[in-house]
C-alpha positions in Angstrom: -11.0 18.6 -13.4 -10.7 14.8 -12.4 -13.3 15.6 -9.5 -15.7 17.7 -11.6 -15.3 14.3 -13.9 -16.0 11.4 -11.3 -18.9 13.8 -10.0 -20.9 14.0 -13.9 -21.0 10.0 -13.1 -23.6 10.3 -10.2 -26.5 12.1 -9.8 -26.5 14.0 -6.8 -23.8 14.8 -4.3 -25.2 12.6 -1.8 -23.8 9.2 -4.0 -20.9 11.4 -4.8 -20.1 11.6 -0.6 -20.5 8.0 -0.4 -18.3 6.8 -2.7 -16.0 9.1 -1.7 -16.5 7.7 2.1 -16.3 4.1 0.4 -13.3 4.8 -1.1 -11.1 5.9 2.0 -13.0 3.1 4.1 -11.8 0.7 1.5 -8.1 2.1 1.7 -8.2 1.9 5.3 -9.6 -1.1 5.5 -6.4 -2.6 3.1 -3.9 -0.6 5.4 -4.9 -2.1 7.9 -5.2 -5.7 6.3 -2.5 -5.9 4.3 0.3 -3.2 6.3 3.2 -5.3 4.2 1.8 -4.7 0.8 1.0 -1.4 1.7 4.7 -0.7 2.9 6.2 -2.0 -0.1 3.9 0.3 -2.3 4.5 3.3 -0.5 8.4 2.4 -0.4 7.5 2.2 -4.6 6.0 5.7 -4.9 8.8 7.0 -2.8 11.4 5.7 -5.0 9.5 7.0 -8.0 8.9 10.2 -6.5 12.9 10.6 -5.6 13.8 9.3 -9.3 11.0 12.2 -10.6 13.0 14.8 -8.2 16.3 13.5 -9.7 17.7 12.0 -6.8 19.0 8.8 -7.9 21.0 7.7 -4.5 17.4 8.0 -2.3 15.4 6.6 -5.3 18.1 3.7 -4.9 17.9 3.7 -0.9 14.0 2.9 -1.7 14.2 0.4 -3.8 16.6 -1.5 -1.8 13.9 -0.8 1.5 11.4 -2.1 -0.6 12.8 -5.1 -2.3 14.2 -5.8 1.8 10.6 -5.8 2.7 8.8 -8.0 0.3 12.2 -10.7 0.6 11.3 -10.5 4.3 7.7 -10.8 3.7 8.3 -13.9 1.4 11.3 -15.7 4.0 9.0 -15.2 6.6 5.8 -16.5 5.4 4.1 -17.2 9.1 5.3 -14.8 10.5 2.5 -11.8 11.0 5.2 -9.4 11.5 6.1 -9.5 7.6 3.4 -11.7 6.2 -1.1 -10.4 6.3 -1.6 -13.5 8.8 0.2 -16.2 10.9 -0.5 -19.8 9.5 -0.4 -22.3 11.7 3.0 -24.1 11.8 4.4 -21.5 9.5 8.1 -20.4 10.4 8.7 -18.6 13.5 5.1 -18.8 14.1 4.2 -20.4 18.1 
């Protein structure tokens, strides 16, 4: 139903396919360029799913992992393992 509603915005199937390809490429580029952000968002989504299923222990575990990931992201701002890019002179950056 949602795809049908979205398809009404485009004049033909070619435009719809182009829009879908563009969205897929944008998601892929975002995942490659900002892995820390993607990991944090995925952990939050997993926590929400676990909460919806009633598994509070698993939801708490995912939230702890996402919090730790975010903390590492802010504690080591120059570290390419935790951050989007390494700034010269940042923490643990040669």
